[in-house]
KOLGU-4560 file (N, C-alpha, C; in nm, 3 decimals, padded with zeros to 5 digits):
<recs>
<n_xx: 08.232 n_yy: 10.518 n_zz: 23.875 ca_xx: 08.137 ca_yy: 10.575 ca_zz: 23.969 c_xx: 08.165 c_yy: 10.514 c_zz: 24.107 mol: A seq: 1 type: MET>
<n_xx: 08.177 n_yy: 10.599 n_zz: 24.208 ca_xx: 08.207 ca_yy: 10.550 ca_zz: 24.342 c_xx: 08.079 c_yy: 10.512 c_zz: 24.418 mol: A seq: 2 type: ASP>
<n_xx: 08.096 n_yy: 10.446 n_zz: 24.531 ca_xx: 07.982 ca_yy: 10.399 ca_zz: 24.609 c_xx: 07.895 c_yy: 10.513 c_zz: 24.659 mol: A seq: 3 type: PHE>
<n_xx: 07.954 n_yy: 10.625 n_zz: 24.697 ca_xx: 07.876 ca_yy: 10.739 ca_zz: 24.746 c_xx: 07.782 c_yy: 10.790 c_zz: 24.637 mol: A seq: 4 type: ALA>
<n_xx: 07.831 n_yy: 10.796 n_zz: 24.514 ca_xx: 07.748 ca_yy: 10.842 ca_zz: 24.402 c_xx: 07.636 c_yy: 10.743 c_zz: 24.373 mol: A seq: 5 type: THR>
<n_xx: 07.668 n_yy: 10.616 n_zz: 24.377 ca_xx: 07.567 ca_yy: 10.512 ca_zz: 24.353 c_xx: 07.457 c_yy: 10.519 c_zz: 24.458 mol: A seq: 6 type: ILE>
<n_xx: 07.497 n_yy: 10.525 n_zz: 24.586 ca_xx: 07.398 ca_yy: 10.529 ca_zz: 24.693 c_xx: 07.320 c_yy: 10.661 c_zz: 24.692 mol: A seq: 7 type: PHE>
<n_xx: 07.386 n_yy: 10.770 n_zz: 24.657 ca_xx: 07.317 ca_yy: 10.898 ca_zz: 24.644 c_xx: 07.214 c_yy: 10.896 c_zz: 24.533 mol: A seq: 8 type: GLY>
<n_xx: 07.249 n_yy: 10.834 n_zz: 24.421 ca_xx: 07.156 ca_yy: 10.823 ca_zz: 24.309 c_xx: 07.036 c_yy: 10.735 c_zz: 24.346 mol: A seq: 9 type: SER>
<n_xx: 07.063 n_yy: 10.626 n_zz: 24.413 ca_xx: 06.954 ca_yy: 10.538 ca_zz: 24.459 c_xx: 06.863 c_yy: 10.612 c_zz: 24.558 mol: A seq: 10 type: LEU>
<n_xx: 06.921 n_yy: 10.689 n_zz: 24.648 ca_xx: 06.842 ca_yy: 10.767 ca_zz: 24.744 c_xx: 06.754 c_yy: 10.868 c_zz: 24.671 mol: A seq: 11 type: ALA>
<n_xx: 06.810 n_yy: 10.934 n_zz: 24.570 ca_xx: 06.733 ca_yy: 11.033 ca_zz: 24.493 c_xx: 06.614 c_yy: 10.967 c_zz: 24.424 mol: A seq: 12 type: ALA>
<n_xx: 06.636 n_yy: 10.854 n_zz: 24.362 ca_xx: 06.528 ca_yy: 10.783 ca_zz: 24.294 c_xx: 06.420 c_yy: 10.742 c_zz: 24.394 mol: A seq: 13 type: ILE>
<n_xx: 06.461 n_yy: 10.689 n_zz: 24.508 ca_xx: 06.365 ca_yy: 10.647 ca_zz: 24.612 c_xx: 06.285 c_yy: 10.766 c_zz: 24.664 mol: A seq: 14 type: CYS>
<n_xx: 06.353 n_yy: 10.877 n_zz: 24.689 ca_xx: 06.283 ca_yy: 10.996 ca_zz: 24.742 c_xx: 06.179 c_yy: 11.047 c_zz: 24.643 mol: A seq: 15 type: MET>
<n_xx: 06.219 n_yy: 11.060 n_zz: 24.518 ca_xx: 06.126 ca_yy: 11.113 ca_zz: 24.418 c_xx: 06.008 c_yy: 11.019 c_zz: 24.399 mol: A seq: 16 type: ILE>
<n_xx: 06.036 n_yy: 10.890 n_zz: 24.382 ca_xx: 05.928 ca_yy: 10.794 ca_zz: 24.360 c_xx: 05.851 c_yy: 10.762 c_zz: 24.488 mol: A seq: 17 type: PHE>
<n_xx: 05.903 n_yy: 10.803 n_zz: 24.601 ca_xx: 05.828 ca_yy: 10.792 ca_zz: 24.726 c_xx: 05.727 c_yy: 10.904 c_zz: 24.741 mol: A seq: 18 type: GLY>
<n_xx: 05.762 n_yy: 11.022 n_zz: 24.697 ca_xx: 05.674 ca_yy: 11.138 ca_zz: 24.708 c_xx: 05.573 c_yy: 11.148 c_zz: 24.594 mol: A seq: 19 type: TYR>
<n_xx: 05.615 n_yy: 11.121 n_zz: 24.472 ca_xx: 05.527 ca_yy: 11.143 ca_zz: 24.357 c_xx: 05.394 c_yy: 11.069 c_zz: 24.364 mol: A seq: 20 type: LEU>
<n_xx: 05.391 n_yy: 10.940 n_zz: 24.399 ca_xx: 05.260 ca_yy: 10.873 ca_zz: 24.403 c_xx: 05.163 c_yy: 10.939 c_zz: 24.503 mol: A seq: 21 type: PRO>
<n_xx: 05.215 n_yy: 10.980 n_zz: 24.618 ca_xx: 05.128 ca_yy: 11.045 ca_zz: 24.717 c_xx: 05.080 c_yy: 11.180 c_zz: 24.665 mol: A seq: 22 type: GLN>
<n_xx: 05.169 n_yy: 11.255 n_zz: 24.603 ca_xx: 05.130 ca_yy: 11.386 ca_zz: 24.549 c_xx: 05.027 c_yy: 11.370 c_zz: 24.438 mol: A seq: 23 type: ALA>
<n_xx: 05.049 n_yy: 11.276 n_zz: 24.349 ca_xx: 04.955 ca_yy: 11.254 ca_zz: 24.238 c_xx: 04.819 c_yy: 11.208 c_zz: 24.290 mol: A seq: 24 type: ILE>
<n_xx: 04.820 n_yy: 11.113 n_zz: 24.385 ca_xx: 04.694 ca_yy: 11.065 ca_zz: 24.443 c_xx: 04.620 c_yy: 11.177 c_zz: 24.515 mol: A seq: 25 type: ALA>
<n_xx: 04.692 n_yy: 11.260 n_zz: 24.588 ca_xx: 04.629 ca_yy: 11.370 ca_zz: 24.661 c_xx: 04.571 c_yy: 11.474 c_zz: 24.565 mol: A seq: 26 type: THR>
<n_xx: 04.644 n_yy: 11.505 n_zz: 24.460 ca_xx: 04.595 ca_yy: 11.601 ca_zz: 24.361 c_xx: 04.470 c_yy: 11.548 c_zz: 24.292 mol: A seq: 27 type: ILE>
<n_xx: 04.472 n_yy: 11.422 n_zz: 24.256 ca_xx: 04.358 ca_yy: 11.363 ca_zz: 24.184 c_xx: 04.235 c_yy: 11.349 c_zz: 24.272 mol: A seq: 28 type: ARG>
<n_xx: 04.252 n_yy: 11.297 n_zz: 24.393 ca_xx: 04.137 ca_yy: 11.265 ca_zz: 24.478 c_xx: 04.100 c_yy: 11.376 c_zz: 24.576 mol: A seq: 29 type: THR>
<n_xx: 04.198 n_yy: 11.462 n_zz: 24.607 ca_xx: 04.182 ca_yy: 11.566 ca_zz: 24.709 c_xx: 04.156 c_yy: 11.507 c_zz: 24.848 mol: A seq: 30 type: ARG>
<n_xx: 04.179 n_yy: 11.378 n_zz: 24.863 ca_xx: 04.159 ca_yy: 11.310 ca_zz: 24.991 c_xx: 04.286 c_yy: 11.324 c_zz: 25.076 mol: A seq: 31 type: ASP>
<n_xx: 04.273 n_yy: 11.390 n_zz: 25.188 ca_xx: 04.387 ca_yy: 11.411 ca_zz: 25.277 c_xx: 04.358 c_yy: 11.364 c_zz: 25.419 mol: A seq: 32 type: THR>
<n_xx: 04.252 n_yy: 11.287 n_zz: 25.437 ca_xx: 04.214 ca_yy: 11.244 ca_zz: 25.572 c_xx: 04.323 c_yy: 11.163 c_zz: 25.641 mol: A seq: 33 type: ASP>
<n_xx: 04.397 n_yy: 11.084 n_zz: 25.567 ca_xx: 04.499 ca_yy: 10.999 ca_zz: 25.628 c_xx: 04.636 c_yy: 11.063 c_zz: 25.638 mol: A seq: 34 type: GLY>
<n_xx: 04.645 n_yy: 11.191 n_zz: 25.608 ca_xx: 04.774 ca_yy: 11.259 ca_zz: 25.606 c_xx: 04.792 c_yy: 11.338 c_zz: 25.736 mol: A seq: 35 type: ILE>
<n_xx: 04.903 n_yy: 11.314 n_zz: 25.802 ca_xx: 04.935 ca_yy: 11.385 ca_zz: 25.926 c_xx: 05.012 c_yy: 11.512 c_zz: 25.893 mol: A seq: 36 type: ALA>
<n_xx: 04.959 n_yy: 11.626 n_zz: 25.935 ca_xx: 05.024 ca_yy: 11.754 ca_zz: 25.909 c_xx: 05.168 c_yy: 11.758 c_zz: 25.961 mol: A seq: 37 type: ILE>
<n_xx: 05.193 n_yy: 11.716 n_zz: 26.086 ca_xx: 05.331 ca_yy: 11.724 ca_zz: 26.135 c_xx: 05.430 c_yy: 11.643 c_zz: 26.050 mol: A seq: 38 type: PRO>
<n_xx: 05.386 n_yy: 11.531 n_zz: 25.998 ca_xx: 05.474 ca_yy: 11.447 ca_zz: 25.916 c_xx: 05.514 c_yy: 11.521 c_zz: 25.789 mol: A seq: 39 type: THR>
<n_xx: 05.418 n_yy: 11.574 n_zz: 25.717 ca_xx: 05.452 ca_yy: 11.641 ca_zz: 25.591 c_xx: 05.521 c_yy: 11.774 c_zz: 25.615 mol: A seq: 40 type: PHE>
<n_xx: 05.493 n_yy: 11.839 n_zz: 25.727 ca_xx: 05.565 ca_yy: 11.961 ca_zz: 25.761 c_xx: 05.712 c_yy: 11.930 c_zz: 25.785 mol: A seq: 41 type: LEU>
<n_xx: 05.741 n_yy: 11.827 n_zz: 25.864 ca_xx: 05.880 ca_yy: 11.792 ca_zz: 25.893 c_xx: 05.952 c_yy: 11.739 c_zz: 25.770 mol: A seq: 42 type: MET>
<n_xx: 05.884 n_yy: 11.660 n_zz: 25.689 ca_xx: 05.946 ca_yy: 11.609 ca_zz: 25.566 c_xx: 05.974 c_yy: 11.722 c_zz: 25.469 mol: A seq: 43 type: MET>
<n_xx: 05.884 n_yy: 11.817 n_zz: 25.461 ca_xx: 05.905 ca_yy: 11.934 ca_zz: 25.376 c_xx: 06.022 c_yy: 12.018 c_zz: 25.424 mol: A seq: 44 type: GLY>
<n_xx: 06.031 n_yy: 12.039 n_zz: 25.555 ca_xx: 06.144 ca_yy: 12.113 ca_zz: 25.610 c_xx: 06.276 c_yy: 12.039 c_zz: 25.586 mol: A seq: 45 type: LEU>
<n_xx: 06.274 n_yy: 11.908 n_zz: 25.601 ca_xx: 06.393 ca_yy: 11.828 ca_zz: 25.573 c_xx: 06.438 c_yy: 11.846 c_zz: 25.428 mol: A seq: 46 type: GLY>
<n_xx: 06.342 n_yy: 11.843 n_zz: 25.337 ca_xx: 06.374 ca_yy: 11.864 ca_zz: 25.195 c_xx: 06.431 c_yy: 12.004 c_zz: 25.173 mol: A seq: 47 type: SER>
<n_xx: 06.371 n_yy: 12.104 n_zz: 25.237 ca_xx: 06.420 ca_yy: 12.241 ca_zz: 25.224 c_xx: 06.565 c_yy: 12.253 c_zz: 25.271 mol: A seq: 48 type: LEU>
<n_xx: 06.595 n_yy: 12.192 n_zz: 25.385 ca_xx: 06.731 ca_yy: 12.198 ca_zz: 25.437 c_xx: 06.830 c_yy: 12.124 c_zz: 25.346 mol: A seq: 49 type: PHE>
<n_xx: 06.786 n_yy: 12.014 n_zz: 25.286 ca_xx: 06.873 ca_yy: 11.944 ca_zz: 25.191 c_xx: 06.895 c_yy: 12.027 c_zz: 25.064 mol: A seq: 50 type: PHE>
<n_xx: 06.792 n_yy: 12.102 n_zz: 25.021 ca_xx: 06.809 ca_yy: 12.192 ca_zz: 24.905 c_xx: 06.917 c_yy: 12.295 c_zz: 24.939 mol: A seq: 51 type: VAL>
<n_xx: 06.905 n_yy: 12.355 n_zz: 25.056 ca_xx: 07.005 ca_yy: 12.454 ca_zz: 25.098 c_xx: 07.144 c_yy: 12.392 c_zz: 25.105 mol: A seq: 52 type: ILE>
<n_xx: 07.154 n_yy: 12.274 n_zz: 25.166 ca_xx: 07.284 ca_yy: 12.207 ca_zz: 25.175 c_xx: 07.338 c_yy: 12.178 c_zz: 25.035 mol: A seq: 53 type: GLN>
<n_xx: 07.253 n_yy: 12.127 n_zz: 24.947 ca_xx: 07.297 ca_yy: 12.095 ca_zz: 24.812 c_xx: 07.350 c_yy: 12.216 c_zz: 24.738 mol: A seq: 54 type: GLY>
<n_xx: 07.284 n_yy: 12.330 n_zz: 24.758 ca_xx: 07.331 ca_yy: 12.453 ca_zz: 24.694 c_xx: 07.463 c_yy: 12.498 c_zz: 24.756 mol: A seq: 55 type: ILE>
<n_xx: 07.471 n_yy: 12.495 n_zz: 24.888 ca_xx: 07.592 ca_yy: 12.542 ca_zz: 24.957 c_xx: 07.717 c_yy: 12.460 c_zz: 24.922 mol: A seq: 56 type: LEU>
<n_xx: 07.698 n_yy: 12.329 n_zz: 24.904 ca_xx: 07.814 ca_yy: 12.244 ca_zz: 24.873 c_xx: 07.821 c_yy: 12.211 c_zz: 24.723 mol: A seq: 57 type: ILE>
<n_xx: 07.736 n_yy: 12.276 n_zz: 24.645 ca_xx: 07.731 ca_yy: 12.256 ca_zz: 24.499 c_xx: 07.709 c_yy: 12.110 c_zz: 24.461 mol: A seq: 58 type: ALA>
<n_xx: 07.620 n_yy: 12.045 n_zz: 24.535 ca_xx: 07.579 ca_yy: 11.908 ca_zz: 24.504 c_xx: 07.442 c_yy: 11.919 c_zz: 24.437 mol: A seq: 59 type: ASN>
<n_xx: 07.443 n_yy: 11.935 n_zz: 24.305 ca_xx: 07.319 ca_yy: 11.964 ca_zz: 24.232 c_xx: 07.221 c_yy: 11.848 c_zz: 24.231 mol: A seq: 60 type: TRP>
<n_xx: 07.263 n_yy: 11.722 n_zz: 24.224 ca_xx: 07.165 ca_yy: 11.614 ca_zz: 24.235 c_xx: 07.089 c_yy: 11.617 c_zz: 24.369 mol: A seq: 61 type: PRO>
<n_xx: 07.160 n_yy: 11.647 n_zz: 24.477 ca_xx: 07.096 ca_yy: 11.658 ca_zz: 24.609 c_xx: 06.995 c_yy: 11.773 c_zz: 24.608 mol: A seq: 62 type: LEU>
<n_xx: 07.035 n_yy: 11.886 n_zz: 24.554 ca_xx: 06.945 ca_yy: 12.002 ca_zz: 24.550 c_xx: 06.823 c_yy: 11.976 c_zz: 24.463 mol: A seq: 63 type: ALA>
<n_xx: 06.842 n_yy: 11.924 n_zz: 24.343 ca_xx: 06.731 ca_yy: 11.902 ca_zz: 24.251 c_xx: 06.634 c_yy: 11.797 c_zz: 24.304 mol: A seq: 64 type: VAL>
<n_xx: 06.686 n_yy: 11.688 n_zz: 24.356 ca_xx: 06.600 ca_yy: 11.584 ca_zz: 24.414 c_xx: 06.512 c_yy: 11.642 c_zz: 24.522 mol: A seq: 65 type: THR>
<n_xx: 06.571 n_yy: 11.721 n_zz: 24.608 ca_xx: 06.494 ca_yy: 11.775 ca_zz: 24.720 c_xx: 06.406 c_yy: 11.892 c_zz: 24.680 mol: A seq: 66 type: ASN>
<n_xx: 06.436 n_yy: 11.960 n_zz: 24.571 ca_xx: 06.342 ca_yy: 12.058 ca_zz: 24.518 c_xx: 06.215 c_yy: 11.987 c_zz: 24.473 mol: A seq: 67 type: ILE>
<n_xx: 06.231 n_yy: 11.875 n_zz: 24.405 ca_xx: 06.114 ca_yy: 11.797 ca_zz: 24.360 c_xx: 06.033 c_yy: 11.747 c_zz: 24.479 mol: A seq: 68 type: ILE>
<n_xx: 06.100 n_yy: 11.692 n_zz: 24.580 ca_xx: 06.026 ca_yy: 11.641 ca_zz: 24.696 c_xx: 05.965 c_yy: 11.756 c_zz: 24.777 mol: A seq: 69 type: THR>
<n_xx: 06.032 n_yy: 11.870 n_zz: 24.781 ca_xx: 05.978 ca_yy: 11.986 ca_zz: 24.851 c_xx: 05.851 c_yy: 12.035 c_zz: 24.782 mol: A seq: 70 type: LEU>
<n_xx: 05.852 n_yy: 12.040 n_zz: 24.650 ca_xx: 05.733 ca_yy: 12.081 ca_zz: 24.576 c_xx: 05.617 c_yy: 11.986 c_zz: 24.604 mol: A seq: 71 type: ILE>
<n_xx: 05.645 n_yy: 11.857 n_zz: 24.603 ca_xx: 05.541 ca_yy: 11.758 ca_zz: 24.635 c_xx: 05.486 c_yy: 11.780 c_zz: 24.775 mol: A seq: 72 type: CYS>
<n_xx: 05.575 n_yy: 11.802 n_zz: 24.871 ca_xx: 05.532 ca_yy: 11.825 ca_zz: 25.010 c_xx: 05.446 c_yy: 11.950 c_zz: 25.022 mol: A seq: 73 type: SER>
<n_xx: 05.486 n_yy: 12.057 n_zz: 24.954 ca_xx: 05.411 ca_yy: 12.182 ca_zz: 24.961 c_xx: 05.271 c_yy: 12.163 c_zz: 24.900 mol: A seq: 74 type: VAL>
<n_xx: 05.262 n_yy: 12.092 n_zz: 24.790 ca_xx: 05.132 ca_yy: 12.067 ca_zz: 24.727 c_xx: 05.042 c_yy: 11.987 c_zz: 24.821 mol: A seq: 75 type: ILE>
<n_xx: 05.095 n_yy: 11.878 n_zz: 24.874 ca_xx: 05.016 ca_yy: 11.794 ca_zz: 24.964 c_xx: 04.977 c_yy: 11.871 c_zz: 25.089 mol: A seq: 76 type: ILE>
<n_xx: 05.070 n_yy: 11.944 n_zz: 25.148 ca_xx: 05.044 ca_yy: 12.023 ca_zz: 25.267 c_xx: 04.938 c_yy: 12.129 c_zz: 25.239 mol: A seq: 77 type: PHE>
<n_xx: 04.946 n_yy: 12.195 n_zz: 25.124 ca_xx: 04.848 ca_yy: 12.297 ca_zz: 25.088 c_xx: 04.708 c_yy: 12.239 c_zz: 25.073 mol: A seq: 78 type: GLY>
<n_xx: 04.697 n_yy: 12.126 n_zz: 25.007 ca_xx: 04.566 ca_yy: 12.062 ca_zz: 24.991 c_xx: 04.513 c_yy: 12.018 c_zz: 25.127 mol: A seq: 79 type: ILE>
<n_xx: 04.600 n_yy: 11.965 n_zz: 25.212 ca_xx: 04.559 ca_yy: 11.922 ca_zz: 25.346 c_xx: 04.506 c_yy: 12.040 c_zz: 25.427 mol: A seq: 80 type: LYS>
<n_xx: 04.577 n_yy: 12.151 n_zz: 25.427 ca_xx: 04.532 ca_yy: 12.269 ca_zz: 25.501 c_xx: 04.399 c_yy: 12.320 c_zz: 25.445 mol: A seq: 81 type: ILE>
<n_xx: 04.387 n_yy: 12.327 n_zz: 25.313 ca_xx: 04.263 ca_yy: 12.370 ca_zz: 25.249 c_xx: 04.147 c_yy: 12.281 c_zz: 25.291 mol: A seq: 82 type: HIS>
<n_xx: 04.168 n_yy: 12.150 n_zz: 25.286 ca_xx: 04.062 ca_yy: 12.056 ca_zz: 25.324 c_xx: 04.024 c_yy: 12.070 c_zz: 25.472 mol: A seq: 83 type: ASN>
<n_xx: 04.123 n_yy: 12.087 n_zz: 25.557 ca_xx: 04.095 ca_yy: 12.100 ca_zz: 25.701 c_xx: 04.018 c_yy: 12.228 c_zz: 25.730 mol: A seq: 84 type: ASP>
<n_xx: 04.053 n_yy: 12.337 n_zz: 25.664 ca_xx: 03.979 ca_yy: 12.464 ca_zz: 25.683 c_xx: 03.835 c_yy: 12.449 c_zz: 25.631 mol: A seq: 85 type: ILE>
<n_xx: 03.822 n_yy: 12.384 n_zz: 25.517 ca_xx: 03.691 ca_yy: 12.363 ca_zz: 25.456 c_xx: 03.599 c_yy: 12.279 c_zz: 25.546 mol: A seq: 86 type: LYS>
<n_xx: 03.657 n_yy: 12.178 n_zz: 25.614 ca_xx: 03.578 ca_yy: 12.092 ca_zz: 25.702 c_xx: 03.528 c_yy: 12.167 c_zz: 25.825 mol: A seq: 87 type: LYS>
<n_xx: 03.607 n_yy: 12.265 n_zz: 25.872 ca_xx: 03.569 ca_yy: 12.340 ca_zz: 25.992 c_xx: 03.455 c_yy: 12.438 c_zz: 25.964 mol: A seq: 88 type: LYS>
<n_xx: 03.441 n_yy: 12.480 n_zz: 25.838 ca_xx: 03.334 ca_yy: 12.579 ca_zz: 25.811 c_xx: 03.205 c_yy: 12.516 c_zz: 25.769 mol: A seq: 89 type: SER>
</recs>
């Protein structure tokens, strides 16, 4: 296994385990007060672009990792938008 694969695998693990706790906490508590919309929007877009790159260059670990993080971002972003709309009414 070369260094690029090792570092890519470590990055994938960090990305997934970085997103999952926030997604799980947000789903359970529905608390999104401390979440900045621009941050999750940009992180979600970054994940989307990495999914596209992974597909285009046939790097499936890159694509799958970022599909997981993109799903987490979309869930968190959706709950945040729902909560913000609910607060305004």
